[in-house]
KOLMAR-67415 format. One record per residue (C-alpha): residue number from 1; y, z, x. Coordinates in steps of 0.5 Angstrom, whole numbers, plus 2048, in hexadecimal, padded with zeros to 3 digits. Each point is the difference from the previous one (the first is absolute). Example, Ala and Ser with C-alpha at 12.3 -4.5 7.8 and 13.67 -1.06 7.14 Angstrom:
# KOLMAR-67415
n:1 yy:7F7 zz:810 xx:819
n:2 yy:807 zz:7FE xx:802
END
This chain:
# KOLMAR-67415
n:1 yy:7CD zz:863 xx:7DE
n:2 yy:801 zz:801 xx:808
n:3 yy:7FA zz:7FA xx:800
n:4 yy:805 zz:7FB xx:7FD
n:5 yy:805 zz:802 xx:804
n:6 yy:7FC zz:7FE xx:806
n:7 yy:7FE zz:7FA xx:7FE
n:8 yy:807 zz:7FE xx:7FF
n:9 yy:802 zz:801 xx:806
n:10 yy:7FA zz:7FD xx:803
n:11 yy:802 zz:7FA xx:7FC
n:12 yy:808 zz:7FF xx:801
n:13 yy:7FF zz:801 xx:808
n:14 yy:7FB zz:7FB xx:800
n:15 yy:804 zz:7FB xx:7FB
n:16 yy:805 zz:802 xx:805
n:17 yy:7FC zz:7FE xx:807
n:18 yy:7FE zz:7F9 xx:7FC
n:19 yy:807 zz:7FE xx:7FE
n:20 yy:803 zz:802 xx:807
n:21 yy:7FC zz:7F9 xx:803
n:22 yy:801 zz:801 xx:808
n:23 yy:7FA zz:7FC xx:805
n:24 yy:7FB zz:802 xx:7FB
n:25 yy:803 zz:7FC xx:7FB
n:26 yy:802 zz:7FA xx:803
n:27 yy:7F9 zz:800 xx:804
n:28 yy:7FD zz:800 xx:7F8
n:29 yy:804 zz:7FA xx:7FE
n:30 yy:800 zz:7FC xx:806
n:31 yy:7F8 zz:800 xx:800
n:32 yy:801 zz:804 xx:807
n:33 yy:7FB zz:806 xx:7FF
n:34 yy:7FC zz:7FA xx:7FF
n:35 yy:802 zz:7FE xx:807
n:36 yy:7FF zz:806 xx:804
n:37 yy:7F9 zz:802 xx:7FD
n:38 yy:7FE zz:7F8 xx:803
n:39 yy:803 zz:802 xx:806
n:40 yy:7FC zz:806 xx:800
n:41 yy:7F9 zz:7FE xx:7FF
n:42 yy:802 zz:7FB xx:806
n:43 yy:7FB zz:800 xx:806
n:44 yy:7FC zz:806 xx:800
n:45 yy:804 zz:805 xx:802
n:46 yy:800 zz:803 xx:7F9
n:47 yy:7F9 zz:802 xx:800
n:48 yy:802 zz:806 xx:804
n:49 yy:806 zz:802 xx:7FA
n:50 yy:7FC zz:7FE xx:7FB
n:51 yy:7FE zz:807 xx:7FD
n:52 yy:809 zz:802 xx:801
n:53 yy:802 zz:7FA xx:7FD
n:54 yy:7FB zz:802 xx:7F9
n:55 yy:804 zz:807 xx:801
n:56 yy:806 zz:7FC xx:801
n:57 yy:7FF zz:7FC xx:7F9
n:58 yy:7FE zz:806 xx:7FD
n:59 yy:806 zz:804 xx:802
n:60 yy:804 zz:7FA xx:7FD
n:61 yy:7FC zz:800 xx:7F8
n:62 yy:801 zz:808 xx:801
n:63 yy:807 zz:800 xx:801
n:64 yy:801 zz:7FC xx:7F9
n:65 yy:7FB zz:803 xx:7FD
n:66 yy:802 zz:805 xx:7FA
n:67 yy:7FC zz:807 xx:7FF
n:68 yy:7F9 zz:800 xx:7FD
n:69 yy:7F9 zz:7FC xx:801
n:70 yy:803 zz:7FB xx:804
n:71 yy:803 zz:805 xx:805
n:72 yy:7F9 zz:804 xx:800
n:73 yy:7FC zz:7F9 xx:802
n:74 yy:805 zz:7FE xx:805
n:75 yy:800 zz:809 xx:803
n:76 yy:7F8 zz:7FF xx:7FF
n:77 yy:7FF zz:7FA xx:804
n:78 yy:805 zz:801 xx:806
n:79 yy:7FD zz:807 xx:802
n:80 yy:7F9 zz:7FB xx:7FF
n:81 yy:803 zz:7FB xx:805
n:82 yy:803 zz:807 xx:804
n:83 yy:7F9 zz:802 xx:801
n:84 yy:7FD zz:7F9 xx:801
n:85 yy:806 zz:7FF xx:806
n:86 yy:7FE zz:806 xx:803
n:87 yy:7F9 zz:7FF xx:801
n:88 yy:801 zz:7F9 xx:803
n:89 yy:805 zz:803 xx:805
n:90 yy:7FA zz:804 xx:802
n:91 yy:7FC zz:7FA xx:800
n:92 yy:7FC zz:802 xx:7FB
n:93 yy:7FE zz:7FA xx:7FB
n:94 yy:7FF zz:802 xx:7F8
n:95 yy:7FE zz:7FB xx:7FD
n:96 yy:7FF zz:804 xx:7F9
n:97 yy:807 zz:802 xx:801
n:98 yy:804 zz:7F9 xx:801
n:99 yy:7FC zz:7FF xx:7FA
n:100 yy:803 zz:805 xx:7FD
n:101 yy:807 zz:7FE xx:802
n:102 yy:7FF zz:7F9 xx:7FD
n:103 yy:7FD zz:803 xx:7F9
n:104 yy:807 zz:804 xx:800
n:105 yy:804 zz:7FB xx:801
n:106 yy:7FD zz:7FB xx:7FB
n:107 yy:800 zz:806 xx:7FA
n:108 yy:808 zz:800 xx:802
n:109 yy:800 zz:7F8 xx:800
n:110 yy:7FC zz:801 xx:7F8
n:111 yy:804 zz:806 xx:7FE
n:112 yy:807 zz:800 xx:803
n:113 yy:807 zz:7FE xx:7FD
n:114 yy:801 zz:7FB xx:806
n:115 yy:805 zz:7FA xx:801
n:116 yy:7FE zz:7FA xx:802
n:117 yy:802 zz:801 xx:808
n:118 yy:7FC zz:806 xx:800
n:119 yy:7F9 zz:7FE xx:7FD
n:120 yy:801 zz:7F9 xx:805
n:121 yy:801 zz:805 xx:805
n:122 yy:7FA zz:806 xx:7FF
n:123 yy:7FB zz:7FA xx:7FE
n:124 yy:802 zz:7FD xx:807
n:125 yy:7FE zz:807 xx:803
n:126 yy:7FA zz:801 xx:7FC
n:127 yy:7FD zz:7F9 xx:802
n:128 yy:802 zz:801 xx:807
n:129 yy:7FC zz:807 xx:801
n:130 yy:7FA zz:7FC xx:7FC
n:131 yy:801 zz:7FB xx:806
n:132 yy:801 zz:806 xx:805
n:133 yy:7F9 zz:802 xx:7FD
n:134 yy:7FD zz:7FA xx:800
n:135 yy:802 zz:7FF xx:807
n:136 yy:802 zz:806 xx:804
n:137 yy:7F9 zz:7FF xx:805
n:138 yy:805 zz:7F9 xx:803
n:139 yy:807 zz:804 xx:7FF
n:140 yy:7FD zz:804 xx:806
END
């Protein structure tokens, strides 16, 4: 009973937020979100903020995801990303841990119910992380 009530309240909240429109909805309608992402990746400054961008995208997807396995995969990936960022902040590159985050993103893409926009965002994040892994020595 309690579980059904929580699910109903969560679904109603998502419906209300979705129907309220606002800037995020306007960006989706006019393709503005794609322009904003393309602008973010101009030049080389994005390389310093790559992992923050991945976290923002995971936060966005998590906010639109109901409880369950989809939510668990998101939480787990964010925990792995936090651990990776902590090591990297201490100048400790951990390629196996980077590979874990990439694999977790891949599992989200394979198993989670995602909108086309969310799928595009996370696919781009995963590809950028792979690019980082391959070229990190050149990006210092």
